[in-house]
C-alpha positions in Angstrom: 38.0 72.3 -70.0 37.0 71.2 -66.4 39.5 71.0 -63.6 41.3 67.7 -63.4 42.9 67.0 -60.0 46.2 65.2 -60.4 46.9 64.0 -56.8 45.2 60.9 -55.5 44.6 62.5 -52.1 42.5 65.3 -53.7 38.8 64.7 -53.0 37.8 64.9 -56.7 40.5 62.5 -57.9 38.9 59.1 -59.1 41.3 57.1 -56.8 40.5 59.0 -53.7 39.4 56.6 -50.9 35.9 58.1 -50.9 35.4 57.0 -54.5 36.2 53.3 -54.0 33.3 51.1 -54.3 33.0 48.4 -51.6 29.9 46.3 -52.0 30.0 44.8 -48.5 31.0 45.9 -45.1 34.2 44.4 -43.9 34.4 43.1 -40.3 30.8 42.0 -40.0 30.1 38.5 -38.6 29.6 37.0 -42.0 32.2 38.9 -44.0 35.8 38.9 -43.0 39.3 38.4 -44.3 40.7 35.0 -45.0 43.4 35.4 -42.3 40.7 35.9 -39.6 38.9 32.6 -40.2 39.4 29.5 -38.1 41.3 26.4 -39.3 38.9 23.9 -40.9 36.4 26.6 -41.8 34.8 26.6 -45.3 34.2 30.1 -46.7 33.2 31.6 -50.0 35.5 34.2 -51.7 33.7 37.6 -52.2 36.5 39.7 -53.7 40.2 40.3 -53.7 41.4 43.7 -52.5 44.7 43.7 -54.3 46.4 45.0 -57.5 46.2 43.6 -61.0 49.2 41.2 -60.7 48.0 39.7 -57.4 44.5 39.3 -58.7 45.8 37.5 -61.8 48.0 35.2 -59.8 45.2 34.3 -57.5 42.8 33.7 -60.5 45.4 31.4 -62.0 45.5 29.5 -58.8 41.7 29.2 -58.9 40.8 31.8 -56.2 38.1 33.9 -57.9 34.9 35.4 -56.4 32.2 32.7 -55.8 34.6 29.8 -55.2 34.5 27.8 -52.0 37.8 27.7 -50.0 38.6 25.6 -46.9 41.2 27.0 -44.6 43.3 24.0 -43.5 45.9 25.5 -41.1 47.9 28.5 -40.0 51.6 28.3 -39.8 53.0 29.5 -36.4 54.5 33.0 -35.9 52.3 34.7 -38.5 53.6 32.5 -41.3 51.8 31.3 -44.4 48.2 29.9 -44.6 47.3 26.5 -46.1 44.0 26.4 -48.0 42.2 23.9 -50.1 40.6 25.1 -53.4 38.7 22.7 -55.7 40.6 19.7 -54.3 44.1 21.3 -54.5 46.1 22.4 -51.5 47.7 25.8 -51.7 49.9 27.8 -49.4 49.5 31.6 -49.5 51.6 34.2 -47.7 49.8 36.0 -44.9 50.1 39.3 -46.7 48.3 38.1 -49.8 45.8 36.1 -47.8 44.9 39.2 -45.8 43.6 40.8 -49.0 41.1 38.1 -49.7 37.6 39.0 -48.5 35.4 36.0 -47.7 31.9 35.2 -46.6 31.2 32.7 -43.8 28.3 30.8 -45.3 26.4 29.6 -42.3 28.6 30.0 -39.2 27.1 32.7 -37.1 29.0 32.1 -33.9 
């Protein structure tokens, strides 16, 4: 029987950070997190970097990969973020919004 590492920090463990698949580079000019976008900017959701329950909650709200999201406004003092998805206004906490990876479709400024 082959050796099965039990600790997530072990290099051969399947949940070791080296084994995570990220299909895009975060922090490029066209790929960023939802919290880093400007107010009024329209972006496309690429993925959600969160757990099962958070992904399910966002999917129930209509935030799935490929959908267009418009960031309406930021609350002051690092508060929640208001977005518009498919004609509905939603308010997300900054922690959850910071896990949504988006693509800026044509704003290369």
